[in-house]
All heavy atoms as an XYZ file, in Angstrom:
944
protein
N     160.908      6.056    257.730
C     162.086      5.424    258.298
C     161.679      4.116    258.979
O     160.557      3.947    259.412
C     162.742      6.331    259.333
C     163.463      7.491    258.769
S     164.399      8.300    260.085
C     164.987      9.656    259.157
N     162.620      3.261    259.104
C     162.393      1.978    259.745
C     162.974      2.048    261.160
O     164.178      2.010    261.344
C     163.077      0.876    258.925
C     162.772     -0.504    259.437
O     161.933     -0.677    260.303
N     163.456     -1.486    258.887
N     162.099      2.189    262.155
C     162.535      2.359    263.535
C     162.560      1.022    264.256
O     161.702      0.171    264.050
C     161.615      3.314    264.285
C     161.686      4.704    263.735
C     160.858      5.260    262.822
C     162.658      5.687    264.043
N     161.241      6.534    262.530
C     162.346      6.838    263.267
C     163.763      5.738    264.875
C     163.092      7.994    263.317
C     164.494      6.903    264.918
C     164.164      8.008    264.157
N     163.552      0.843    265.117
C     163.690     -0.367    265.927
C     163.720      0.049    267.391
O     164.410      0.989    267.772
C     165.007     -1.118    265.570
C     164.942     -1.574    264.102
C     165.244     -2.280    266.510
C     166.244     -2.148    263.597
N     162.969     -0.650    268.235
C     162.954     -0.364    269.664
C     164.121     -1.104    270.313
O     164.232     -2.316    270.239
C     161.622     -0.828    270.258
C     161.422     -0.579    271.711
C     161.184      0.831    272.117
N     160.033      1.425    271.469
C     159.739      2.695    271.510
N     160.510      3.528    272.178
N     158.704      3.194    270.892
N     165.036     -0.352    270.924
C     166.206     -0.928    271.590
C     165.806     -1.506    272.948
O     164.734     -1.216    273.468
C     167.282      0.158    271.781
C     167.811      0.741    270.498
C     168.704     -0.201    269.710
O     169.204     -1.190    270.282
O     168.903      0.065    268.518
N     166.710     -2.296    273.543
C     166.447     -2.919    274.847
C     166.226     -1.879    275.940
O     165.475     -2.107    276.883
C     167.600     -3.847    275.230
N     166.871     -0.699    275.806
C     166.706      0.339    276.827
C     165.436      1.167    276.611
O     165.181      2.129    277.328
C     167.934      1.252    276.862
C     168.166      1.990    275.550
O     167.326      1.894    274.628
O     169.198      2.675    275.444
N     164.635      0.801    275.606
C     163.383      1.502    275.379
C     163.468      2.613    274.352
O     162.447      3.146    273.933
N     164.658      2.997    273.935
C     164.818      4.061    272.943
C     164.592      3.523    271.535
O     164.967      2.399    271.222
C     166.218      4.674    273.025
C     166.419      5.445    274.301
O     165.505      6.089    274.790
N     167.625      5.354    274.856
N     163.991      4.338    270.702
C     163.796      3.967    269.307
C     165.016      4.408    268.519
O     165.528      5.502    268.693
C     162.544      4.618    268.755
N     165.505      3.545    267.644
C     166.675      3.830    266.834
C     166.344      3.546    265.380
O     165.703      2.548    265.075
C     167.863      2.943    267.267
O     168.102      3.142    268.646
C     169.111      3.267    266.476
N     166.779      4.401    264.500
C     166.613      4.180    263.076
C     167.421      2.947    262.684
O     168.540      2.737    263.149
C     167.104      5.410    262.305
C     166.930      5.245    260.826
O     165.812      5.491    260.337
O     167.916      4.856    260.175
N     166.860      2.129    261.814
C     167.540      0.898    261.400
C     168.881      1.199    260.746
O     169.842      0.451    260.943
C     166.646      0.107    260.448
N     168.971      2.289    260.004
C     170.246      2.644    259.363
C     171.302      2.958    260.413
O     172.466      2.571    260.272
C     170.056      3.828    258.431
N     170.920      3.650    261.480
C     171.875      3.942    262.555
C     172.324      2.660    263.229
O     173.505      2.505    263.553
C     171.251      4.879    263.582
S     170.939      6.538    262.961
N     171.403      1.759    263.433
C     171.748      0.484    264.070
C     172.709     -0.298    263.182
O     173.666     -0.889    263.660
C     170.471     -0.310    264.337
C     170.692     -1.512    265.180
C     169.380     -2.116    265.568
N     169.602     -3.075    266.615
C     168.725     -3.950    266.986
N     167.531     -3.974    266.437
N     168.996     -4.809    267.946
N     172.439     -0.304    261.873
C     173.311     -1.007    260.942
C     174.716     -0.415    260.985
O     175.706     -1.118    261.002
C     172.739     -0.894    259.531
C     173.593     -1.547    258.482
C     173.570     -2.844    258.111
C     174.590     -0.911    257.687
N     174.497     -3.066    257.127
C     175.146     -1.891    256.843
C     175.076      0.385    257.598
C     176.146     -1.622    255.925
C     176.076      0.656    256.681
C     176.605     -0.339    255.857
N     174.780      0.921    261.035
C     176.065      1.609    261.039
C     176.863      1.331    262.310
O     178.083      1.293    262.285
C     175.859      3.118    260.873
C     177.100      3.974    260.721
C     177.927      3.503    259.538
C     176.710      5.419    260.548
N     176.161      1.128    263.420
C     176.856      0.870    264.689
C     177.589     -0.462    264.706
O     178.482     -0.675    265.511
C     175.850      0.909    265.836
C     175.425      2.287    266.180
C     174.548      2.271    267.395
N     174.013      3.586    267.630
C     172.858      3.829    268.191
N     172.091      2.831    268.591
N     172.444      5.054    268.360
N     177.208     -1.382    263.844
C     177.886     -2.671    263.770
C     179.326     -2.438    263.331
O     179.587     -1.718    262.360
C     177.168     -3.578    262.769
O     177.988     -4.667    262.434
N     180.283     -3.028    264.029
C     181.708     -2.819    263.762
C     182.068     -3.093    262.306
O     182.743     -2.294    261.667
C     182.539     -3.722    264.689
C     184.016     -3.405    264.707
C     184.305     -2.058    265.364
O     183.602     -1.655    266.296
O     185.268     -1.420    264.917
N     181.609     -4.183    261.741
C     181.969     -4.518    260.366
C     181.323     -3.559    259.369
O     181.898     -3.253    258.326
C     181.577     -5.962    260.041
O     180.173     -6.110    260.155
N     180.145     -3.047    259.669
C     179.468     -2.136    258.755
C     180.098     -0.751    258.748
O     180.065     -0.074    257.728
C     177.984     -2.043    259.092
C     177.263     -3.331    258.755
O     177.693     -4.083    257.882
N     176.185     -3.604    259.450
N     180.667     -0.305    259.866
C     181.341      0.994    259.897
C     182.484      1.001    258.893
O     182.664      1.956    258.137
C     181.848      1.339    261.318
C     182.775      2.533    261.287
C     180.683      1.590    262.245
N     183.259     -0.051    258.842
C     184.368     -0.149    257.904
C     183.872     -0.117    256.460
O     184.457      0.529    255.607
C     185.202     -1.409    258.162
C     185.937     -1.386    259.489
C     186.830     -0.158    259.623
O     187.528      0.204    258.660
O     186.816      0.451    260.707
N     182.766     -0.812    256.176
C     182.187     -0.781    254.829
C     181.785      0.648    254.467
O     182.071      1.131    253.382
C     180.953     -1.684    254.746
C     181.241     -3.143    254.730
C     179.923     -3.905    254.651
C     180.119     -5.361    254.901
N     178.846     -6.086    254.970
N     181.078      1.299    255.381
C     180.586      2.651    255.126
C     181.750      3.611    254.882
O     181.720      4.399    253.958
C     179.735      3.127    256.296
C     179.167      4.483    256.086
C     178.118      4.815    255.300
C     179.639      5.697    256.666
N     177.892      6.168    255.345
C     178.808      6.736    256.178
C     180.662      6.032    257.540
C     178.985      8.059    256.542
C     180.832      7.348    257.894
C     179.998      8.342    257.409
N     182.782      3.542    255.709
C     183.937      4.429    255.543
C     184.648      4.199    254.210
O     185.192      5.131    253.633
C     184.915      4.265    256.706
C     184.434      4.825    258.038
C     185.414      4.470    259.145
C     184.227      6.322    257.959
N     184.621      2.977    253.700
C     185.270      2.703    252.416
C     184.495      3.317    251.256
O     185.035      3.533    250.186
C     185.413      1.195    252.201
O     184.146      0.608    251.950
N     183.226      3.632    251.450
C     182.407      4.233    250.390
C     182.563      5.744    250.331
O     182.205      6.375    249.351
C     180.935      3.920    250.589
C     180.588      2.470    250.560
C     181.259      1.477    249.920
C     179.487      1.853    251.203
N     180.645      0.281    250.123
C     179.547      0.470    250.920
C     178.459      2.326    252.004
C     178.607     -0.427    251.384
C     177.521      1.419    252.472
C     177.602      0.073    252.166
N     183.015      6.372    251.379
C     183.076      7.828    251.467
C     184.507      8.301    251.241
O     185.414      7.880    251.952
C     182.584      8.307    252.860
C     182.665      9.813    252.969
C     181.175      7.813    253.120
N     184.736      9.175    250.259
C     186.102      9.685    250.072
C     186.554     10.459    251.314
O     185.760     11.170    251.920
C     185.995     10.623    248.876
C     184.630     10.486    248.328
C     183.803      9.743    249.309
N     187.793     10.288    251.676
C     188.325     10.984    252.860
C     188.302     12.489    252.619
O     187.684     13.220    253.333
C     189.745     10.519    253.168
C     189.903      9.015    253.278
C     189.005      8.419    254.349
C     189.198      6.943    254.474
N     188.184      6.107    253.953
N     188.998     12.960    251.643
C     188.936     14.334    251.166
C     189.644     14.343    249.829
O     190.473     13.487    249.547
C     189.575     15.315    252.142
O     190.965     15.163    252.161
N     189.292     15.284    249.016
C     189.872     15.366    247.678
C     190.910     16.494    247.639
O     190.818     17.454    248.391
C     188.771     15.632    246.661
S     187.560     14.290    246.562
N     191.864     16.360    246.743
C     192.887     17.388    246.594
C     192.303     18.613    245.904
O     191.216     18.549    245.321
C     194.081     16.861    245.768
O     193.591     16.473    244.482
C     194.751     15.686    246.459
N     193.015     19.713    245.965
C     192.569     20.948    245.316
C     192.283     20.689    243.840
O     193.038     19.983    243.173
C     193.639     22.029    245.469
N     191.172     21.238    243.360
C     190.791     21.075    241.961
C     190.009     19.816    241.668
O     189.735     19.518    240.509
N     189.657     19.065    242.703
C     188.875     17.841    242.483
C     187.800     17.700    243.554
O     187.839     18.340    244.596
C     189.791     16.619    242.470
O     190.409     16.448    243.732
N     186.831     16.859    243.251
C     185.724     16.605    244.170
C     185.324     15.142    244.089
O     185.725     14.429    243.167
N     184.541     14.675    245.054
C     184.182     13.261    245.105
C     183.199     12.851    244.008
O     182.323     13.616    243.622
C     183.551     13.111    246.485
C     183.019     14.458    246.791
C     183.950     15.430    246.148
N     183.413     11.665    243.499
C     182.484     11.006    242.587
C     182.393      9.564    243.051
O     183.301      8.788    242.817
C     182.967     11.055    241.127
O     184.251     10.475    241.060
C     183.020     12.471    240.600
N     181.345      9.253    243.757
C     181.230      7.907    244.320
C     182.245      7.717    245.421
O     182.267      8.457    246.391
N     183.140      6.756    245.247
C     184.130      6.452    246.282
C     185.508      7.014    245.962
O     186.479      6.713    246.639
C     184.254      4.930    246.487
O     184.639      4.340    245.246
C     182.951      4.336    246.969
N     185.627      7.804    244.901
C     186.924      8.375    244.549
C     186.767      9.866    244.269
O     185.715     10.433    244.469
C     187.507      7.649    243.334
O     186.661      7.840    242.222
N     187.829     10.478    243.795
C     187.818     11.904    243.464
C     188.068     12.075    241.971
O     188.752     11.269    241.357
C     188.910     12.642    244.241
S     188.680     12.603    246.023
N     187.494     13.129    241.391
C     187.694     13.440    239.975
C     187.928     14.940    239.837
O     187.489     15.725    240.678
C     186.476     13.021    239.162
N     188.619     15.333    238.772
C     188.883     16.742    238.522
C     187.573     17.511    238.352
O     186.638     17.009    237.733
C     189.726     16.925    237.262
C     191.162     16.414    237.318
C     191.838     16.589    235.966
C     191.938     17.135    238.409
N     187.526     18.709    238.897
C     186.371     19.584    238.694
C     186.317     19.983    237.224
O     187.348     20.171    236.587
C     186.495     20.852    239.542
S     186.532     20.569    241.320
N     185.126     20.134    236.687
C     184.937     20.557    235.301
C     185.312     22.028    235.145
O     185.363     22.773    236.133
C     183.483     20.347    234.892
N     185.556     22.465    233.917
C     185.767     23.887    233.648
C     184.541     24.640    234.146
O     183.418     24.153    234.040
C     185.965     24.121    232.152
N     184.752     25.798    234.752
C     183.653     26.570    235.335
C     183.382     26.210    236.786
O     182.545     26.819    237.435
N     184.103     25.235    237.295
C     183.957     24.771    238.679
C     185.319     24.859    239.368
O     186.352     24.918    238.715
C     183.469     23.322    238.718
C     182.230     23.046    237.897
S     180.746     23.665    238.645
C     180.412     22.395    239.834
N     185.302     24.829    240.705
C     186.560     24.853    241.453
C     186.381     24.147    242.787
O     185.268     23.942    243.268
C     187.029     26.287    241.684
C     186.270     27.001    242.787
C     186.857     27.210    244.027
C     184.977     27.447    242.591
C     186.168     27.861    245.044
C     184.277     28.098    243.587
C     184.872     28.306    244.820
N     187.498     23.772    243.380
C     187.520     23.180    244.709
C     188.868     23.516    245.335
O     189.903     23.160    244.781
C     187.347     21.665    244.640
O     187.515     21.087    245.921
N     188.862     24.224    246.480
C     190.138     24.606    247.086
C     190.885     23.450    247.732
O     192.002     23.597    248.161
C     189.737     25.656    248.125
C     188.309     25.380    248.413
C     187.723     24.782    247.173
N     190.297     22.285    247.795
C     190.938     21.129    248.404
C     190.473     20.921    249.823
O     190.190     21.868    250.543
N     190.355     19.665    250.194
C     189.877     19.331    251.522
C     188.381     19.561    251.679
O     187.848     19.431    252.761
N     187.703     19.898    250.585
C     186.259     20.106    250.637
C     185.562     18.890    250.048
O     186.192     18.007    249.485
C     185.845     21.366    249.852
O     186.225     21.195    248.488
C     186.501     22.609    250.409
N     184.276     18.880    250.163
C     183.547     17.709    249.708
C     182.936     17.851    248.327
O     182.402     16.900    247.804
C     182.444     17.378    250.719
O     181.573     18.474    250.844
N     182.989     19.020    247.713
C     182.361     19.196    246.405
C     183.129     20.170    245.526
O     183.869     21.016    246.011
C     180.913     19.732    246.539
C     180.027     18.747    247.259
C     180.878     21.065    247.240
N     182.896     20.039    244.234
C     183.324     21.068    243.285
C     182.181     22.081    243.251
O     181.019     21.707    243.172
C     183.525     20.474    241.893
S     184.928     19.342    241.761
N     182.513     23.351    243.319
C     181.496     24.400    243.335
C     181.603     25.241    242.064
O     182.695     25.408    241.521
C     181.684     25.287    244.564
N     180.476     25.794    241.604
C     180.540     26.651    240.419
C     181.221     27.978    240.739
O     181.069     28.512    241.840
C     179.075     26.859    240.043
C     178.317     26.614    241.297
C     179.112     25.618    242.095
N     181.967     28.498    239.789
C     182.573     29.820    239.957
C     181.459     30.854    240.078
O     180.477     30.799    239.343
C     183.453     30.162    238.753
S     184.930     29.144    238.630
N     181.582     31.800    241.009
C     180.537     32.823    241.161
C     180.581     33.840    240.022
O     181.592     33.939    239.314
C     180.874     33.471    242.504
C     182.287     33.148    242.775
C     182.622     31.895    242.026
N     179.501     34.602    239.825
C     179.502     35.638    238.792
C     180.708     36.576    238.966
O     181.119     36.866    240.079
C     178.192     36.392    239.048
C     177.300     35.368    239.671
C     178.218     34.549    240.536
N     181.252     37.014    237.843
C     182.430     37.887    237.864
C     183.735     37.114    237.847
O     184.805     37.701    237.795
N     183.641     35.780    237.887
C     184.833     34.931    237.863
C     184.639     33.793    236.872
O     183.535     33.540    236.403
C     185.133     34.338    239.257
O     184.103     33.417    239.608
C     185.255     35.429    240.312
N     185.724     33.079    236.583
C     185.668     31.956    235.645
C     186.800     30.976    235.913
O     187.765     31.298    236.608
C     185.742     32.469    234.199
C     187.092     33.036    233.836
C     187.978     32.306    233.062
C     187.479     34.297    234.272
C     189.223     32.833    232.727
C     188.708     34.832    233.939
C     189.583     34.092    233.164
N     186.662     29.794    235.377
C     187.690     28.769    235.460
C     187.767     28.102    234.094
O     186.862     27.365    233.716
C     187.313     27.744    236.542
O     188.164     26.635    236.475
N     188.823     28.360    233.312
C     188.867     27.888    231.929
C     189.242     26.418    231.728
O     189.032     25.875    230.664
C     189.918     28.792    231.289
C     190.845     29.113    232.406
C     189.972     29.190    233.635
N     189.800     25.782    232.738
C     190.276     24.408    232.576
C     189.723     23.503    233.675
O     189.263     23.970    234.719
C     191.826     24.344    232.607
C     192.413     25.096    231.433
C     192.365     24.891    233.915
N     189.810     22.219    233.443
C     189.433     21.238    234.469
C     190.475     21.249    235.580
O     191.633     21.547    235.366
C     189.381     19.841    233.855
C     188.268     19.655    232.860
C     188.246     18.268    232.299
N     188.273     17.321    233.403
C     188.593     16.042    233.298
N     188.918     15.545    232.143
N     188.608     15.255    234.343
N     190.046     20.931    236.788
C     190.977     20.784    237.898
C     191.397     22.079    238.561
O     192.487     22.143    239.126
N     190.558     23.107    238.513
C     190.923     24.402    239.112
C     190.672     24.417    240.612
O     189.627     23.976    241.086
C     190.138     25.536    238.467
O     190.537     25.707    237.135
N     191.640     24.964    241.343
C     191.495     25.130    242.787
C     190.866     26.482    243.115
O     190.350     26.680    244.212
C     192.852     25.002    243.468
N     190.930     27.416    242.171
C     190.366     28.760    242.360
C     189.699     29.212    241.065
O     189.952     28.647    240.003
C     191.445     29.795    242.755
C     192.502     29.901    241.648
C     192.068     29.467    244.098
C     193.441     31.075    241.796
N     188.895     30.234    241.173
C     188.319     30.891    239.994
C     189.072     32.198    239.797
O     189.438     32.852    240.764
C     186.832     31.168    240.204
S     185.855     29.666    240.384
N     189.283     32.566    238.550
C     189.972     33.813    238.226
C     188.957     34.925    238.013
O     187.875     34.690    237.476
C     190.795     33.644    236.950
O     191.752     32.620    237.109
N     189.322     36.144    238.414
C     188.450     37.300    238.199
C     188.456     37.684    236.729
O     189.491     37.608    236.062
C     188.922     38.473    239.050
N     187.304     38.094    236.224
C     187.238     38.621    234.860
C     188.138     39.849    234.773
O     188.260     40.611    235.739
C     185.804     39.020    234.510
S     184.670     37.627    234.393
N     188.756     40.055    233.637
C     189.633     41.213    233.441
C     188.816     42.504    233.436
O     187.626     42.491    233.095
C     190.379     41.072    232.114
C     191.384     39.926    232.032
C     191.930     39.810    230.614
C     192.507     40.133    233.035
N     189.432     43.618    233.788
C     188.732     44.900    233.699
C     188.201     45.118    232.278
O     188.867     44.754    231.303
C     189.815     45.925    234.045
C     190.783     45.168    234.897
C     190.792     43.776    234.315
N     187.006     45.681    232.170
C     186.384     45.906    230.874
C     185.560     44.733    230.378
O     184.923     44.799    229.337
N     185.586     43.643    231.124
C     184.796     42.450    230.792
C     183.899     42.115    231.972
O     184.132     42.552    233.086
C     185.702     41.266    230.464
C     186.511     41.488    229.211
C     187.352     40.259    228.882
N     188.038     40.431    227.626
C     187.578     40.039    226.452
N     186.412     39.433    226.375
N     188.265     40.241    225.354
N     182.890     41.301    231.718
C     181.997     40.907    232.809
C     181.462     39.505    232.567
O     181.517     38.974    231.467
C     180.845     41.909    232.949
C     179.847     41.860    231.821
C     178.668     41.154    231.964
C     180.092     42.514    230.630
C     177.743     41.096    230.925
C     179.180     42.485    229.591
C     177.996     41.762    229.734
N     180.955     38.925    233.613
C     180.354     37.592    233.575
C     179.245     37.578    234.618
O     179.511     37.736    235.808
C     181.409     36.536    233.883
C     180.914     35.125    233.970
C     180.166     34.686    232.732
O     178.946     34.699    232.719
N     180.885     34.328    231.697
N     178.004     37.396    234.200
C     176.896     37.441    235.158
C     176.289     36.074    235.455
O     175.249     35.981    236.083
C     175.813     38.425    234.689
C     175.221     38.035    233.350
O     175.538     36.989    232.802
N     174.370     38.886    232.819
N     176.946     35.028    235.031
C     176.457     33.666    235.261
C     177.358     32.930    236.258
O     178.534     33.251    236.381
C     176.445     32.883    233.947
C     175.634     33.519    232.839
C     174.159     33.486    233.128
O     173.630     32.482    233.599
N     173.476     34.594    232.873
N     176.820     31.939    236.931
C     177.651     31.064    237.759
C     178.170     29.926    236.883
O     177.556     29.577    235.878
C     176.856     30.469    238.943
O     175.749     29.737    238.432
C     176.373     31.548    239.881
N     179.301     29.389    237.250
C     179.861     28.247    236.539
C     180.444     28.575    235.181
O     180.445     27.744    234.279
N     180.990     29.769    235.016
C     181.529     30.191    233.720
C     182.939     29.650    233.483
O     183.748     29.559    234.401
C     181.540     31.712    233.625
N     183.231     29.331    232.228
C     184.574     28.881    231.863
C     185.361     29.990    231.160
O     186.518     29.784    230.810
C     184.495     27.639    230.974
O     183.764     27.920    229.801
N     184.738     31.155    230.942
C     185.446     32.309    230.385
C     184.638     33.579    230.647
O     183.542     33.517    231.191
C     185.724     32.141    228.887
C     184.449     32.028    228.058
O     183.343     32.064    228.616
O     184.572     31.907    226.827
N     185.205     34.701    230.277
C     184.527     36.010    230.388
C     184.574     36.664    229.015
O     185.335     37.603    228.785
C     185.216     36.900    231.425
S     185.032     36.373    233.110
N     183.761     36.204    228.068
C     183.851     36.705    226.698
C     183.193     38.068    226.478
O     183.481     38.733    225.493
C     183.119     35.636    225.894
C     182.084     35.136    226.839
C     182.750     35.173    228.200
N     182.315     38.475    227.399
C     181.540     39.700    227.179
C     182.337     40.941    227.544
O     182.831     41.069    228.666
C     180.260     39.663    228.002
O     179.490     38.535    227.650
N     182.443     41.853    226.575
C     183.112     43.134    226.809
C     182.046     44.186    227.099
O     180.949     44.142    226.539
C     183.933     43.540    225.591
C     185.082     42.587    225.310
S     185.987     43.045    223.836
C     187.028     44.311    224.505
N     182.367     45.106    227.978
C     181.440     46.198    228.271
C     181.264     47.049    227.016
O     182.243     47.394    226.358
C     181.975     47.060    229.408
S     182.014     46.209    230.987
N     180.018     47.409    226.677
C     179.804     48.240    225.491
C     180.240     49.683    225.732
O     180.431     50.105    226.880
C     178.297     48.146    225.268
C     177.719     47.772    226.581
C     178.780     46.989    227.312
N     180.390     50.443    224.654
C     180.739     51.868    224.757
C     179.726     52.555    225.663
O     178.540     52.213    225.670
C     180.733     52.508    223.370
N     180.199     53.497    226.478
C     179.332     54.195    227.423
C     179.256     53.535    228.781
O     178.568     54.009    229.673
N     179.983     52.413    228.930
C     180.027     51.691    230.212
C     181.459     51.274    230.516
O     182.340     51.336    229.658
C     179.147     50.423    230.182
O     179.707     49.484    229.264
C     177.712     50.752    229.774
N     181.681     50.798    231.736
C     182.994     50.289    232.137
C     182.814     49.278    233.251
O     181.725     49.166    233.839
C     183.904     51.429    232.615
O     183.392     51.989    233.806
N     183.877     48.542    233.540
C     183.842     47.609    234.670
C     185.245     47.411    235.223
O     186.229     47.427    234.490
C     183.262     46.256    234.255
O     184.185     45.541    233.466
N     185.307     47.231    236.521
C     186.558     46.861    237.173
C     186.740     45.352    237.003
O     185.837     44.659    236.548
C     186.500     47.234    238.650
N     187.870     44.820    237.378
C     188.087     43.382    237.313
C     187.141     42.640    238.250
O     186.766     43.150    239.297
N     186.729     41.448    237.842
C     185.851     40.624    238.664
C     184.414     41.106    238.699
O     183.687     40.822    239.646
N     183.985     41.800    237.652
C     182.635     42.379    237.638
C     181.603     41.398    237.095
O     181.872     40.619    236.199
C     182.601     43.652    236.801
O     183.400     44.639    237.393
N     180.415     41.500    237.657
C     179.293     40.714    237.147
C     178.438     41.533    236.186
O     177.555     40.995    235.539
C     178.461     40.155    238.282
C     177.881     41.208    239.175
C     176.968     40.722    240.265
N     177.238     39.392    240.732
C     176.513     38.766    241.619
N     175.483     39.346    242.149
N     176.795     37.552    241.996
N     178.701     42.849    236.090
C     177.958     43.723    235.177
C     178.787     44.971    234.894
O     179.687     45.318    235.654
C     176.623     44.114    235.796
N     178.457     45.642    233.801
C     179.108     46.912    233.460
C     178.285     48.042    234.068
O     177.086     47.916    234.245
C     179.159     47.081    231.940
S     180.061     45.756    231.132
N     178.957     49.132    234.383
C     178.272     50.298    234.950
C     178.260     51.419    233.932
O     179.255     51.645    233.233
C     178.974     50.749    236.219
C     178.902     49.728    237.335
C     179.537     50.224    238.619
O     179.760     51.451    238.736
O     179.814     49.383    239.479
N     177.131     52.132    233.862
C     177.031     53.290    232.982
C     178.007     54.368    233.439
O     178.223     54.543    234.646
C     175.618     53.859    232.997
C     174.553     53.040    232.289
C     173.173     53.638    232.550
C     174.831     52.989    230.803
N     178.586     55.080    232.498
C     179.462     56.207    232.841
C     178.626     57.296    233.516
O     177.469     57.530    233.141
C     180.110     56.775    231.584
S     181.271     55.646    230.794
N     179.206     57.946    234.495
C     178.528     59.044    235.181
C     178.386     60.233    234.229
O     179.151     60.352    233.257
C     179.322     59.452    236.423
C     179.437     58.395    237.520
C     180.390     58.873    238.596
C     178.070     58.085    238.096
N     177.444     61.149    234.503
C     177.306     62.338    233.651
C     178.644     63.083    233.535
O     179.373     63.235    234.518
C     176.270     63.183    234.395
C     175.462     62.193    235.164
C     176.445     61.123    235.564
N     178.981     63.490    232.313
C     180.238     64.191    232.072
C     181.398     63.263    231.787
O     182.514     63.709    231.537
N     181.177     61.957    231.849
C     182.217     60.965    231.551
C     181.738     60.107    230.389
O     180.544     60.008    230.135
C     182.515     60.100    232.772
C     183.094     60.915    233.920
C     183.352     60.014    235.126
N     184.449     60.540    235.902
C     185.722     60.173    235.782
N     186.073     59.272    234.924
N     186.659     60.712    236.528
N     182.677     59.450    229.706
C     182.300     58.672    228.530
C     183.330     57.591    228.215
O     184.456     57.627    228.720
C     182.153     59.598    227.314
C     183.466     60.170    226.878
C     184.187     59.581    225.848
C     184.002     61.304    227.496
C     185.412     60.103    225.451
C     185.215     61.833    227.096
C     185.926     61.232    226.072
N     182.950     56.666    227.377
C     183.856     55.728    226.714
C     183.356     55.607    225.281
O     182.153     55.552    225.047
C     183.880     54.325    227.372
O     182.589     53.739    227.274
C     184.323     54.373    228.817
N     184.255     55.593    224.349
C     183.861     55.433    222.952
C     184.136     54.018    222.456
O     183.616     53.618    221.425
C     184.616     56.432    222.050
O     186.015     56.260    222.250
C     184.201     57.857    222.382
N     184.937     53.301    223.197
C     185.282     51.924    222.825
C     184.634     50.939    223.781
O     184.323     51.269    224.924
C     186.803     51.720    222.892
C     187.565     52.642    221.973
O     187.054     52.936    220.878
O     188.666     53.072    222.367
N     184.494     49.720    223.333
C     184.020     48.662    224.240
C     185.190     48.105    225.045
O     186.347     48.312    224.695
C     183.331     47.557    223.451
C     184.229     46.801    222.513
C     183.481     45.684    221.800
O     182.269     45.545    221.931
N     184.207     44.898    221.038
N     184.886     47.434    226.132
C     185.922     46.795    226.940
C     186.763     47.739    227.772
O     187.923     47.455    228.054
N     186.188     48.838    228.215
C     186.943     49.829    229.004
C     186.810     49.546    230.496
O     185.757     49.171    230.984
C     186.445     51.242    228.696
C     186.574     51.666    227.249
C     188.009     51.703    226.803
N     188.715     52.675    227.630
C     189.551     53.563    227.193
N     189.848     53.603    225.921
N     190.131     54.396    228.004
N     187.897     49.797    231.219
C     187.892     49.587    232.668
C     187.438     50.831    233.426
O     187.072     50.748    234.599
C     189.288     49.169    233.149
O     190.220     50.191    232.857
N     187.483     51.982    232.774
C     186.993     53.205    233.414
C     186.549     54.201    232.364
O     186.968     54.144    231.197
C     188.035     53.815    234.339
C     189.353     54.145    233.679
C     190.375     54.628    234.685
O     190.603     53.942    235.697
O     190.962     55.705    234.439
N     185.695     55.111    232.777
C     185.183     56.150    231.882
C     186.118     57.357    231.911
O     186.734     57.647    232.937
C     183.772     56.566    232.310
S     182.587     55.195    232.229
N     186.219     58.057    230.795
C     187.093     59.236    230.675
C     186.289     60.516    230.859
O     185.082     60.517    230.719
C     187.739     59.239    229.293
C     188.569     58.004    229.006
C     189.042     57.948    227.562
O     189.091     59.016    226.911
O     189.345     56.858    227.093
N     187.001     61.601    231.123
C     186.364     62.935    231.239
C     186.411     63.634    229.914
O     187.272     63.568    229.163
C     187.089     63.796    232.277
C     186.815     63.297    233.641
C     187.397     64.271    234.651
N     187.119     63.744    235.953
C     186.405     64.374    236.863
N     185.947     65.546    236.641
N     186.186     63.830    238.037
């Protein structure tokens, strides 16, 4: 860092000193987006729609990837949708939940993995939300 010794004896970073200048504060504020609307995030000095697999609830500073068990199929999503029962998604930033649970397993909605059926229970089809007796 580039430090400058102030008149009062305190050391100040040159960037902080530059920012304290009245005219420079206005320049700096013009470079930073105030906040972006839901489904968008900052790109430079403006906002852009979040990509598929990403979301932003609005008023935040970034588009975030959808967590496992959820997805966002289109650009500009404010929320991520839970995977349907019988499907799963174990990756972040997914734009869909194409994987169906195989026979012998099941999953509730919003699952990141399928669970094996307990002893005495079964599924014969893929994509089941619960195991049968």
